[in-house]
C-alpha atoms as an extended CHARMM CRD file, in Angstrom:
* protein
*
       121  EXT
         1         1  UNK       CA             59.8970000000      -24.8740000000      -36.9910000000  PROA      1               0.0000000000
         2         2  UNK       CA             60.6180000000      -21.2320000000      -37.7770000000  PROA      2               0.0000000000
         3         3  UNK       CA             64.1600000000      -20.2020000000      -38.6170000000  PROA      3               0.0000000000
         4         4  UNK       CA             66.3920000000      -18.2530000000      -36.2570000000  PROA      4               0.0000000000
         5         5  UNK       CA             65.8320000000      -14.8400000000      -37.8860000000  PROA      5               0.0000000000
         6         6  UNK       CA             62.0770000000      -15.1320000000      -37.5550000000  PROA      6               0.0000000000
         7         7  UNK       CA             62.3790000000      -16.3560000000      -33.9720000000  PROA      7               0.0000000000
         8         8  UNK       CA             64.6660000000      -13.4340000000      -33.1290000000  PROA      8               0.0000000000
         9         9  UNK       CA             62.0270000000      -11.0620000000      -34.5330000000  PROA      9               0.0000000000
        10        10  UNK       CA             59.3690000000      -12.8260000000      -32.4300000000  PROA      10              0.0000000000
        11        11  UNK       CA             61.5920000000      -12.5920000000      -29.3460000000  PROA      11              0.0000000000
        12        12  UNK       CA             62.1280000000       -8.8470000000      -29.9120000000  PROA      12              0.0000000000
        13        13  UNK       CA             58.4250000000       -8.2510000000      -30.4730000000  PROA      13              0.0000000000
        14        14  UNK       CA             57.4700000000      -10.1540000000      -27.3250000000  PROA      14              0.0000000000
        15        15  UNK       CA             60.1630000000       -8.3560000000      -25.3030000000  PROA      15              0.0000000000
        16        16  UNK       CA             58.7830000000       -5.0070000000      -26.5190000000  PROA      16              0.0000000000
        17        17  UNK       CA             55.2520000000       -6.1470000000      -25.6330000000  PROA      17              0.0000000000
        18        18  UNK       CA             56.5440000000       -7.1420000000      -22.1790000000  PROA      18              0.0000000000
        19        19  UNK       CA             58.0320000000       -3.6680000000      -21.6220000000  PROA      19              0.0000000000
        20        20  UNK       CA             54.8970000000       -1.8850000000      -22.8750000000  PROA      20              0.0000000000
        21        21  UNK       CA             52.7410000000       -4.0420000000      -20.6140000000  PROA      21              0.0000000000
        22        22  UNK       CA             54.9440000000       -3.2880000000      -17.6060000000  PROA      22              0.0000000000
        23        23  UNK       CA             54.6180000000        0.4350000000      -18.3580000000  PROA      23              0.0000000000
        24        24  UNK       CA             50.8240000000        0.0960000000      -18.6350000000  PROA      24              0.0000000000
        25        25  UNK       CA             50.7440000000       -1.7750000000      -15.3290000000  PROA      25              0.0000000000
        26        26  UNK       CA             52.7840000000        0.9830000000      -13.6680000000  PROA      26              0.0000000000
        27        27  UNK       CA             50.3960000000        3.6410000000      -15.0370000000  PROA      27              0.0000000000
        28        28  UNK       CA             47.3390000000        1.7330000000      -13.8260000000  PROA      28              0.0000000000
        29        29  UNK       CA             48.8860000000        1.1780000000      -10.4190000000  PROA      29              0.0000000000
        30        30  UNK       CA             49.5720000000        4.9160000000      -10.1400000000  PROA      30              0.0000000000
        31        31  UNK       CA             45.9730000000        5.6430000000      -11.2120000000  PROA      31              0.0000000000
        32        32  UNK       CA             44.6760000000        3.2070000000       -8.6030000000  PROA      32              0.0000000000
        33        33  UNK       CA             46.8440000000        4.7950000000       -5.9260000000  PROA      33              0.0000000000
        34        34  UNK       CA             45.5070000000        8.2390000000       -6.9210000000  PROA      34              0.0000000000
        35        35  UNK       CA             41.8910000000        7.0830000000       -6.6600000000  PROA      35              0.0000000000
        36        36  UNK       CA             42.5520000000        5.4870000000       -3.2810000000  PROA      36              0.0000000000
        37        37  UNK       CA             44.2920000000        8.6470000000       -2.0540000000  PROA      37              0.0000000000
        38        38  UNK       CA             41.3920000000       10.7790000000       -3.3000000000  PROA      38              0.0000000000
        39        39  UNK       CA             38.9070000000        8.5490000000       -1.5250000000  PROA      39              0.0000000000
        40        40  UNK       CA             40.7280000000        9.0760000000        1.7610000000  PROA      40              0.0000000000
        41        41  UNK       CA             39.7710000000       12.7550000000        1.5800000000  PROA      41              0.0000000000
        42        42  UNK       CA             36.0860000000       12.0430000000        0.9880000000  PROA      42              0.0000000000
        43        43  UNK       CA             33.2040000000       10.7900000000        3.0550000000  PROA      43              0.0000000000
        44        44  UNK       CA             33.6650000000        7.0290000000        3.5050000000  PROA      44              0.0000000000
        45        45  UNK       CA             29.9040000000        6.4600000000        3.3960000000  PROA      45              0.0000000000
        46        46  UNK       CA             29.5490000000        5.4110000000       -0.2840000000  PROA      46              0.0000000000
        47        47  UNK       CA             25.8410000000        4.7200000000        0.1290000000  PROA      47              0.0000000000
        48        48  UNK       CA             24.9520000000        8.3040000000        1.0680000000  PROA      48              0.0000000000
        49        49  UNK       CA             27.7930000000       10.2310000000       -0.5840000000  PROA      49              0.0000000000
        50        50  UNK       CA             26.9580000000       11.1110000000       -4.2040000000  PROA      50              0.0000000000
        51        51  UNK       CA             30.6460000000       10.8850000000       -5.1100000000  PROA      51              0.0000000000
        52        52  UNK       CA             31.2250000000        7.6760000000       -3.1620000000  PROA      52              0.0000000000
        53        53  UNK       CA             29.6960000000        5.4060000000       -5.7600000000  PROA      53              0.0000000000
        54        54  UNK       CA             31.7950000000        7.0150000000       -8.4920000000  PROA      54              0.0000000000
        55        55  UNK       CA             35.0110000000        6.5570000000       -6.5120000000  PROA      55              0.0000000000
        56        56  UNK       CA             34.1580000000        2.9370000000       -5.7110000000  PROA      56              0.0000000000
        57        57  UNK       CA             33.3210000000        2.3320000000       -9.3820000000  PROA      57              0.0000000000
        58        58  UNK       CA             36.5950000000        3.8960000000      -10.5430000000  PROA      58              0.0000000000
        59        59  UNK       CA             38.5520000000        1.8300000000       -8.0310000000  PROA      59              0.0000000000
        60        60  UNK       CA             36.7780000000       -1.3200000000       -9.2280000000  PROA      60              0.0000000000
        61        61  UNK       CA             37.3580000000       -0.5070000000      -12.9060000000  PROA      61              0.0000000000
        62        62  UNK       CA             41.0430000000        0.1630000000      -12.4000000000  PROA      62              0.0000000000
        63        63  UNK       CA             41.3550000000       -3.0190000000      -10.3480000000  PROA      63              0.0000000000
        64        64  UNK       CA             39.8160000000       -5.0180000000      -13.2010000000  PROA      64              0.0000000000
        65        65  UNK       CA             42.1930000000       -3.4090000000      -15.6970000000  PROA      65              0.0000000000
        66        66  UNK       CA             45.1720000000       -4.2050000000      -13.4470000000  PROA      66              0.0000000000
        67        67  UNK       CA             44.1010000000       -7.8690000000      -13.3000000000  PROA      67              0.0000000000
        68        68  UNK       CA             43.7100000000       -7.9440000000      -17.0940000000  PROA      68              0.0000000000
        69        69  UNK       CA             47.1290000000       -6.3780000000      -17.6820000000  PROA      69              0.0000000000
        70        70  UNK       CA             48.7850000000       -8.7670000000      -15.2020000000  PROA      70              0.0000000000
        71        71  UNK       CA             47.1960000000      -11.7020000000      -17.0360000000  PROA      71              0.0000000000
        72        72  UNK       CA             48.4590000000      -10.3330000000      -20.3680000000  PROA      72              0.0000000000
        73        73  UNK       CA             51.9480000000       -9.9410000000      -18.8970000000  PROA      73              0.0000000000
        74        74  UNK       CA             51.8720000000      -13.5840000000      -17.7670000000  PROA      74              0.0000000000
        75        75  UNK       CA             50.7830000000      -14.6410000000      -21.2670000000  PROA      75              0.0000000000
        76        76  UNK       CA             53.6180000000      -12.6500000000      -22.8870000000  PROA      76              0.0000000000
        77        77  UNK       CA             56.1240000000      -14.1630000000      -20.4600000000  PROA      77              0.0000000000
        78        78  UNK       CA             54.7610000000      -17.6490000000      -21.2210000000  PROA      78              0.0000000000
        79        79  UNK       CA             55.1510000000      -16.9490000000      -24.9480000000  PROA      79              0.0000000000
        80        80  UNK       CA             58.7650000000      -15.9170000000      -24.3650000000  PROA      80              0.0000000000
        81        81  UNK       CA             59.2380000000      -19.2090000000      -22.5170000000  PROA      81              0.0000000000
        82        82  UNK       CA             57.8050000000      -21.0960000000      -25.5200000000  PROA      82              0.0000000000
        83        83  UNK       CA             60.2350000000      -19.2610000000      -27.8040000000  PROA      83              0.0000000000
        84        84  UNK       CA             63.1360000000      -20.3960000000      -25.6160000000  PROA      84              0.0000000000
        85        85  UNK       CA             61.7630000000      -23.9580000000      -25.4100000000  PROA      85              0.0000000000
        86        86  UNK       CA             61.2920000000      -24.1560000000      -29.1750000000  PROA      86              0.0000000000
        87        87  UNK       CA             57.5250000000      -24.6890000000      -28.9380000000  PROA      87              0.0000000000
        88        88  UNK       CA             56.3940000000      -21.1960000000      -29.9290000000  PROA      88              0.0000000000
        89        89  UNK       CA             53.7830000000      -21.2350000000      -32.6810000000  PROA      89              0.0000000000
        90        90  UNK       CA             52.5570000000      -24.7480000000      -31.8690000000  PROA      90              0.0000000000
        91        91  UNK       CA             48.9570000000      -25.0670000000      -30.6550000000  PROA      91              0.0000000000
        92        92  UNK       CA             48.7550000000      -26.3290000000      -27.0820000000  PROA      92              0.0000000000
        93        93  UNK       CA             45.3770000000      -27.8900000000      -27.9050000000  PROA      93              0.0000000000
        94        94  UNK       CA             46.0020000000      -29.9710000000      -31.0030000000  PROA      94              0.0000000000
        95        95  UNK       CA             49.7360000000      -29.6480000000      -31.6900000000  PROA      95              0.0000000000
        96        96  UNK       CA             49.2170000000      -28.0500000000      -35.1090000000  PROA      96              0.0000000000
        97        97  UNK       CA             51.0250000000      -24.8870000000      -36.1540000000  PROA      97              0.0000000000
        98        98  UNK       CA             49.3250000000      -21.6440000000      -35.1670000000  PROA      98              0.0000000000
        99        99  UNK       CA             48.7890000000      -19.5520000000      -38.2830000000  PROA      99              0.0000000000
       100       100  UNK       CA             51.1600000000      -16.6850000000      -38.9620000000  PROA      100             0.0000000000
       101       101  UNK       CA             48.2600000000      -14.2110000000      -39.2190000000  PROA      101             0.0000000000
       102       102  UNK       CA             47.0300000000      -15.2420000000      -35.7480000000  PROA      102             0.0000000000
       103       103  UNK       CA             50.5170000000      -14.9120000000      -34.2750000000  PROA      103             0.0000000000
       104       104  UNK       CA             50.8880000000      -11.5300000000      -35.9460000000  PROA      104             0.0000000000
       105       105  UNK       CA             47.6330000000      -10.3490000000      -34.3640000000  PROA      105             0.0000000000
       106       106  UNK       CA             48.1490000000      -12.1420000000      -31.0070000000  PROA      106             0.0000000000
       107       107  UNK       CA             51.8500000000      -12.8860000000      -30.5280000000  PROA      107             0.0000000000
       108       108  UNK       CA             51.1910000000      -14.6360000000      -27.1960000000  PROA      108             0.0000000000
       109       109  UNK       CA             48.5570000000      -16.9830000000      -28.6970000000  PROA      109             0.0000000000
       110       110  UNK       CA             48.6380000000      -20.4950000000      -27.2350000000  PROA      110             0.0000000000
       111       111  UNK       CA             45.9510000000      -21.9790000000      -29.4750000000  PROA      111             0.0000000000
       112       112  UNK       CA             45.2110000000      -22.1650000000      -33.1820000000  PROA      112             0.0000000000
       113       113  UNK       CA             41.9850000000      -20.5620000000      -34.3520000000  PROA      113             0.0000000000
       114       114  UNK       CA             40.1450000000      -23.8970000000      -34.3840000000  PROA      114             0.0000000000
       115       115  UNK       CA             41.0470000000      -24.7620000000      -30.7860000000  PROA      115             0.0000000000
       116       116  UNK       CA             40.4400000000      -21.1690000000      -29.6240000000  PROA      116             0.0000000000
       117       117  UNK       CA             36.9360000000      -21.3310000000      -31.1460000000  PROA      117             0.0000000000
       118       118  UNK       CA             36.2330000000      -24.5360000000      -29.2150000000  PROA      118             0.0000000000
       119       119  UNK       CA             37.4020000000      -22.9760000000      -25.9410000000  PROA      119             0.0000000000
       120       120  UNK       CA             35.3120000000      -19.8280000000      -26.3900000000  PROA      120             0.0000000000
       121       121  UNK       CA             32.0450000000      -21.7610000000      -26.8030000000  PROA      121             0.0000000000
């Protein structure tokens, strides 16, 4: 188990990641709203409008990014929950400690590198 000073650093880092992710989500939502508003002023016939496909593509891309950012936010929140529960840094797959380098690179990591490799196959 990590000592309190390290866990406080982890908590601060995850809280900062949470705030940055919320800001990114707000930016993407505003971008999505702008694309939707712009599409209201154009021909709704995407098939025959040369700009229609581009607008639909942009809307789709932003939607995918919003889903990704929401998933990341949920992962950060889950990591904060593990910090509070005292299980942060323990692999949910095998119960072994997650390496410090992995947690440094991916602070919301749920799995050690070995278990993550098995899942990604």
